[in-house]
Z-matrix of the N, CA and C atoms (Angstrom, degrees):
N
C 1 1.534
C 2 1.494 1 109.82
N 3 1.291 2 110.57 1 146.26
C 4 1.496 3 116.59 2 -177.02
C 5 1.582 4 108.56 3 -97.19
N 6 1.259 5 116.87 4 129.50
C 7 1.455 6 122.63 5 177.47
C 8 1.509 7 111.08 6 -82.33
N 9 1.282 8 117.89 7 123.09
C 10 1.480 9 122.48 8 179.48
C 11 1.510 10 112.72 9 -86.82
N 12 1.289 11 116.91 10 165.95
C 13 1.465 12 123.53 11 175.99
C 14 1.564 13 108.35 12 -63.93
N 15 1.322 14 114.57 13 -39.46
C 16 1.471 15 119.69 14 179.51
C 17 1.527 16 110.19 15 -61.71
N 18 1.332 17 113.15 16 -41.36
C 19 1.544 18 115.19 17 179.19
C 20 1.522 19 110.18 18 -64.75
N 21 1.378 20 117.37 19 -46.08
C 22 1.478 21 118.76 20 175.92
C 23 1.510 22 112.84 21 -56.79
N 24 1.361 23 119.66 22 -41.55
C 25 1.427 24 123.96 23 -178.92
C 26 1.467 25 110.92 24 -66.99
N 27 1.254 26 120.18 25 -39.62
C 28 1.426 27 126.10 26 179.51
C 29 1.548 28 109.98 27 -63.32
N 30 1.312 29 119.64 28 -40.60
C 31 1.464 30 124.04 29 173.67
C 32 1.489 31 108.94 30 -62.08
N 33 1.300 32 118.30 31 -52.29
C 34 1.408 33 124.93 32 -177.22
C 35 1.574 34 112.78 33 -51.95
N 36 1.371 35 114.46 34 -37.19
C 37 1.403 36 114.56 35 -175.81
C 38 1.568 37 115.93 36 -92.95
N 39 1.374 38 115.49 37 -8.55
C 40 1.420 39 118.15 38 174.30
C 41 1.497 40 112.97 39 -59.72
N 42 1.310 41 118.51 40 139.27
C 43 1.430 42 117.09 41 175.07
C 44 1.533 43 110.11 42 -87.02
N 45 1.303 44 113.24 43 141.40
C 46 1.502 45 115.52 44 -179.94
C 47 1.519 46 110.36 45 -63.90
N 48 1.315 47 117.41 46 -33.80
C 49 1.438 48 118.28 47 -178.12
C 50 1.525 49 112.75 48 -65.30
N 51 1.293 50 117.51 49 -25.57
C 52 1.505 51 122.54 50 177.70
C 53 1.520 52 111.24 51 -74.73
N 54 1.310 53 116.42 52 -28.20
C 55 1.476 54 119.81 53 -175.26
C 56 1.523 55 110.92 54 -96.59
N 57 1.367 56 116.04 55 -27.71
C 58 1.486 57 119.69 56 -178.10
C 59 1.529 58 114.52 57 -55.26
N 60 1.395 59 121.28 58 -45.77
C 61 1.431 60 114.33 59 177.29
C 62 1.527 61 117.88 60 -62.82
N 63 1.332 62 118.04 61 -22.14
C 64 1.426 63 118.53 62 172.58
C 65 1.501 64 113.88 63 -76.21
N 66 1.345 65 116.72 64 -34.07
C 67 1.427 66 118.97 65 172.01
C 68 1.443 67 113.52 66 -61.80
N 69 1.371 68 113.63 67 -44.33
C 70 1.538 69 119.71 68 -178.38
C 71 1.563 70 105.31 69 -65.50
N 72 1.256 71 117.36 70 -49.97
C 73 1.522 72 117.13 71 -178.18
C 74 1.507 73 112.72 72 -55.96
N 75 1.338 74 118.84 73 -39.98
C 76 1.424 75 122.23 74 -176.86
C 77 1.517 76 110.71 75 -67.75
N 78 1.293 77 120.54 76 -38.80
C 79 1.504 78 121.97 77 177.91
C 80 1.513 79 109.45 78 -72.06
N 81 1.330 80 116.31 79 -47.66
C 82 1.497 81 119.53 80 -178.83
C 83 1.468 82 113.72 81 -58.89
N 84 1.341 83 116.90 82 -40.87
C 85 1.510 84 120.71 83 -179.87
C 86 1.568 85 110.26 84 -59.75
N 87 1.310 86 114.98 85 -26.45
C 88 1.493 87 118.66 86 -176.29
C 89 1.508 88 107.39 87 -99.54
N 90 1.309 89 122.01 88 12.12
C 91 1.489 90 124.01 89 178.11
C 92 1.429 91 119.68 90 83.72
N 93 1.385 92 115.01 91 11.30
C 94 1.510 93 116.16 92 171.61
C 95 1.439 94 111.92 93 -93.24
N 96 1.319 95 119.44 94 176.36
C 97 1.439 96 120.74 95 -169.95
C 98 1.573 97 112.33 96 -116.99
N 99 1.293 98 118.83 97 164.53
C 100 1.419 99 125.15 98 176.30
C 101 1.527 100 109.18 99 -60.97
N 102 1.376 101 115.43 100 -37.31
C 103 1.425 102 121.45 101 179.27
C 104 1.461 103 113.39 102 -62.14
N 105 1.343 104 114.46 103 -37.71
C 106 1.514 105 119.72 104 -179.77
C 107 1.519 106 107.79 105 -72.73
N 108 1.281 107 118.52 106 -38.66
C 109 1.504 108 122.34 107 177.17
C 110 1.554 109 106.67 108 -61.20
N 111 1.249 110 115.33 109 -47.77
C 112 1.489 111 116.87 110 -178.11
C 113 1.548 112 110.87 111 -64.04
N 114 1.295 113 115.34 112 -37.46
C 115 1.480 114 121.15 113 177.74
C 116 1.588 115 110.56 114 -56.06
N 117 1.342 116 114.16 115 -45.48
C 118 1.472 117 121.77 116 -177.83
C 119 1.537 118 107.73 117 -68.35
N 120 1.345 119 118.56 118 -43.84
C 121 1.377 120 118.78 119 -179.41
C 122 1.554 121 113.55 120 -67.34
N 123 1.282 122 115.03 121 -37.78
C 124 1.442 123 118.75 122 177.01
C 125 1.551 124 111.49 123 -68.10
N 126 1.397 125 118.03 124 -33.18
C 127 1.424 126 120.44 125 178.93
C 128 1.535 127 107.63 126 -66.04
N 129 1.334 128 119.55 127 -43.46
C 130 1.418 129 121.54 128 -174.83
C 131 1.494 130 112.36 129 -71.87
N 132 1.365 131 117.90 130 -39.32
C 133 1.425 132 123.78 131 -170.08
C 134 1.532 133 116.41 132 -100.98
N 135 1.327 134 115.31 133 -22.49
C 136 1.432 135 118.54 134 -174.47
C 137 1.522 136 117.35 135 78.69
N 138 1.299 137 113.29 136 6.72
C 139 1.512 138 119.86 137 -179.75
C 140 1.590 139 109.42 138 -74.13
N 141 1.335 140 114.32 139 147.59
C 142 1.403 141 120.31 140 169.21
C 143 1.520 142 108.20 141 -78.93
N 144 1.403 143 117.68 142 168.05
C 145 1.391 144 122.16 143 174.05
C 146 1.532 145 112.57 144 -55.88
N 147 1.364 146 113.13 145 -42.74
C 148 1.398 147 121.30 146 -175.49
C 149 1.530 148 110.46 147 -68.62
N 150 1.339 149 117.71 148 -44.42
C 151 1.535 150 121.92 149 176.25
C 152 1.503 151 109.41 150 -61.76
N 153 1.340 152 117.96 151 -46.36
C 154 1.508 153 118.70 152 179.55
C 155 1.460 154 110.60 153 -57.70
N 156 1.347 155 120.45 154 -43.46
C 157 1.451 156 121.68 155 178.52
C 158 1.542 157 114.51 156 -63.56
N 159 1.309 158 116.04 157 -38.38
C 160 1.442 159 122.56 158 178.41
C 161 1.539 160 110.51 159 -64.64
N 162 1.338 161 115.15 160 -41.59
C 163 1.541 162 117.71 161 179.73
C 164 1.499 163 111.46 162 -69.58
N 165 1.337 164 117.79 163 -28.18
C 166 1.482 165 120.15 164 177.01
C 167 1.582 166 105.76 165 -70.76
N 168 1.326 167 115.07 166 -48.91
C 169 1.454 168 121.38 167 -178.05
C 170 1.504 169 114.13 168 -61.37
N 171 1.348 170 114.86 169 -34.86
C 172 1.442 171 121.50 170 -177.18
C 173 1.517 172 112.07 171 -81.71
N 174 1.332 173 118.99 172 -4.07
C 175 1.399 174 128.04 173 179.54
C 176 1.518 175 111.95 174 51.62
N 177 1.345 176 117.08 175 48.77
C 178 1.462 177 122.62 176 178.42
C 179 1.518 178 111.27 177 -69.20
N 180 1.343 179 114.25 178 153.47
C 181 1.449 180 118.07 179 178.36
C 182 1.557 181 108.66 180 -80.41
N 183 1.371 182 115.74 181 168.82
C 184 1.481 183 115.45 182 176.70
C 185 1.488 184 110.27 183 -64.23
N 186 1.312 185 119.77 184 -28.80
C 187 1.551 186 120.70 185 177.80
C 188 1.477 187 107.47 186 -64.77
N 189 1.299 188 119.07 187 -44.93
C 190 1.461 189 119.77 188 -178.80
C 191 1.544 190 113.53 189 -70.79
N 192 1.378 191 112.65 190 -37.00
C 193 1.457 192 119.92 191 178.45
C 194 1.560 193 111.54 192 -57.74
N 195 1.310 194 109.56 193 -51.51
C 196 1.533 195 111.03 194 -173.81
C 197 1.598 196 110.85 195 -83.10
N 198 1.412 197 116.74 196 -14.55
C 199 1.477 198 118.16 197 177.12
C 200 1.583 199 105.25 198 -71.95
N 201 1.318 200 117.43 199 -32.13
C 202 1.495 201 122.55 200 -178.96
C 203 1.506 202 112.09 201 -80.74
N 204 1.377 203 115.73 202 -21.75
C 205 1.482 204 119.63 203 -174.40
C 206 1.592 205 110.71 204 -76.09
N 207 1.290 206 110.15 205 147.38
C 208 1.494 207 120.96 206 170.81
C 209 1.559 208 108.80 207 -101.36
N 210 1.223 209 122.30 208 83.22
C 211 1.400 210 126.82 209 -168.20
C 212 1.577 211 109.14 210 -55.21
N 213 1.385 212 112.26 211 134.95
C 214 1.431 213 118.36 212 178.06
C 215 1.593 214 108.28 213 -57.96
N 216 1.306 215 111.23 214 140.24
C 217 1.512 216 118.04 215 -178.37
C 218 1.597 217 112.11 216 -67.00
N 219 1.340 218 115.99 217 -18.17
C 220 1.429 219 117.76 218 170.38
C 221 1.552 220 118.18 219 -93.97
N 222 1.257 221 114.79 220 10.46
C 223 1.494 222 117.12 221 179.36
C 224 1.514 223 113.95 222 -59.59
N 225 1.316 224 113.54 223 -31.74
C 226 1.474 225 118.63 224 175.90
C 227 1.608 226 115.59 225 -56.10
N 228 1.327 227 111.10 226 -22.59
C 229 1.495 228 115.13 227 176.81
C 230 1.448 229 114.80 228 -76.86
N 231 1.372 230 119.81 229 -3.62
C 232 1.447 231 124.21 230 177.60
C 233 1.581 232 102.70 231 -79.32
N 234 1.230 233 116.70 232 114.10
C 235 1.436 234 120.26 233 178.45
C 236 1.579 235 112.05 234 -135.26
N 237 1.273 236 118.25 235 172.82
C 238 1.393 237 123.25 236 177.84
C 239 1.525 238 112.41 237 113.53
N 240 1.335 239 117.41 238 -169.08
C 241 1.459 240 123.18 239 -173.10
C 242 1.503 241 111.05 240 -104.45
N 243 1.238 242 120.45 241 132.69
C 244 1.391 243 127.16 242 179.80
C 245 1.554 244 110.14 243 -143.03
N 246 1.365 245 116.25 244 123.90
C 247 1.469 246 119.34 245 -176.44
C 248 1.518 247 114.19 246 54.96
N 249 1.362 248 115.08 247 32.70
C 250 1.394 249 121.20 248 179.11
C 251 1.482 250 118.06 249 80.50
N 252 1.354 251 115.84 250 4.88
C 253 1.488 252 119.09 251 -179.57
C 254 1.525 253 108.69 252 -120.75
N 255 1.363 254 113.76 253 138.81
C 256 1.479 255 121.20 254 177.94
C 257 1.570 256 104.73 255 -79.90
N 258 1.327 257 117.56 256 113.01
C 259 1.381 258 124.04 257 -176.20
C 260 1.503 259 116.42 258 -48.00
N 261 1.350 260 115.41 259 -49.95
C 262 1.398 261 121.03 260 -174.14
C 263 1.531 262 113.85 261 -69.91
N 264 1.362 263 115.61 262 -8.92
C 265 1.461 264 120.82 263 177.44
C 266 1.537 265 115.93 264 -99.45
N 267 1.308 266 113.33 265 -6.52
C 268 1.537 267 118.84 266 179.22
C 269 1.496 268 110.30 267 -68.37
N 270 1.302 269 117.03 268 125.59
C 271 1.540 270 119.11 269 -173.72
C 272 1.481 271 112.53 270 -88.08
N 273 1.388 272 116.16 271 -30.56
C 274 1.537 273 119.15 272 -179.55
C 275 1.547 274 108.35 273 -77.24
N 276 1.265 275 111.63 274 119.61
C 277 1.571 276 115.07 275 178.69
C 278 1.523 277 116.52 276 -54.14
N 279 1.301 278 117.01 277 -45.17
C 280 1.441 279 119.72 278 -178.99
C 281 1.540 280 112.78 279 -61.80
N 282 1.413 281 112.41 280 -47.80
C 283 1.447 282 120.43 281 175.85
C 284 1.549 283 113.31 282 -55.86
N 285 1.338 284 113.62 283 -41.44
C 286 1.449 285 119.34 284 -178.15
C 287 1.608 286 108.64 285 -67.82
N 288 1.332 287 115.17 286 -43.41
C 289 1.473 288 117.45 287 175.64
C 290 1.426 289 114.43 288 -60.40
N 291 1.257 290 118.13 289 -39.75
C 292 1.499 291 121.60 290 178.59
C 293 1.557 292 108.80 291 -66.15
N 294 1.300 293 117.05 292 -37.57
C 295 1.530 294 120.48 293 177.96
C 296 1.534 295 109.53 294 -74.90
N 297 1.335 296 118.76 295 -25.10
C 298 1.496 297 117.58 296 172.72
C 299 1.524 298 108.83 297 -63.69
N 300 1.320 299 115.41 298 -46.34
C 301 1.491 300 120.52 299 177.48
C 302 1.534 301 111.89 300 -58.28
N 303 1.309 302 115.66 301 -46.74
C 304 1.443 303 118.95 302 177.74
C 305 1.484 304 114.42 303 -59.34
N 306 1.273 305 117.00 304 -41.89
C 307 1.499 306 124.26 305 178.81
C 308 1.525 307 110.21 306 -64.27
N 309 1.357 308 118.16 307 -44.48
C 310 1.420 309 119.86 308 178.42
C 311 1.520 310 113.12 309 -62.78
N 312 1.372 311 116.27 310 -41.41
C 313 1.405 312 123.48 311 178.55
C 314 1.525 313 112.09 312 -65.80
N 315 1.357 314 113.02 313 -36.93
C 316 1.498 315 116.25 314 172.71
C 317 1.431 316 111.70 315 -60.32
N 318 1.344 317 119.15 316 -52.28
C 319 1.437 318 124.26 317 -177.96
C 320 1.451 319 112.83 318 -58.74
N 321 1.405 320 119.01 319 -34.65
C 322 1.408 321 119.61 320 178.31
C 323 1.530 322 110.92 321 -70.85
N 324 1.324 323 119.71 322 -39.30
C 325 1.426 324 126.87 323 179.68
C 326 1.499 325 108.92 324 -65.11
N 327 1.284 326 118.14 325 -32.52
C 328 1.513 327 123.28 326 -176.18
C 329 1.566 328 109.57 327 -83.07
N 330 1.327 329 117.43 328 -1.79
C 331 1.438 330 120.36 329 172.23
C 332 1.537 331 112.82 330 87.68
N 333 1.322 332 118.85 331 17.05
C 334 1.414 333 121.46 332 176.59
C 335 1.552 334 110.71 333 -66.28
N 336 1.286 335 112.88 334 145.51
C 337 1.519 336 115.90 335 -179.76
C 338 1.520 337 108.42 336 -66.70
N 339 1.351 338 109.74 337 149.66
C 340 1.498 339 119.50 338 -173.17
C 341 1.572 340 109.56 339 -62.58
N 342 1.331 341 117.69 340 -43.40
C 343 1.500 342 118.52 341 -176.60
C 344 1.535 343 111.18 342 -65.30
N 345 1.377 344 116.91 343 -24.02
C 346 1.515 345 118.56 344 172.48
C 347 1.541 346 110.21 345 -77.28
N 348 1.332 347 116.64 346 -41.78
C 349 1.442 348 118.86 347 -177.79
C 350 1.499 349 109.89 348 -61.49
N 351 1.368 350 116.80 349 -39.96
C 352 1.487 351 120.80 350 -172.80
C 353 1.606 352 109.37 351 -90.96
N 354 1.305 353 112.58 352 12.39
C 355 1.491 354 118.03 353 170.95
C 356 1.512 355 111.53 354 55.02
N 357 1.370 356 115.09 355 44.85
C 358 1.440 357 121.21 356 -179.57
C 359 1.527 358 113.15 357 -97.30
N 360 1.271 359 112.57 358 -13.45
C 361 1.591 360 117.03 359 178.25
C 362 1.501 361 108.10 360 -107.03
């Protein structure tokens, strides 16, 4: 599938706080915890728990969220298909970063071991 400029713009304007409850519900429905979700988000972004909570409270956009992030050097190891898009082929950096997060949350919800999700093996 081809990603359009409109798609990229829509992701950039979404607020992280509007997506976060859906991410949390997805993992909790599958028996995972808020702490595990936060561990995954912190691994990807480098945010502290305090910073993450502030960004949620401040209702930052995905563009602002990822602009403040210090992406994990192993993020490029996140590959595969999410939402019909092959992550490693996404050209827009912000859209790719958003899909990295989606993929990690998917893996968490599917019961994958944390060391595999965090690309430590």
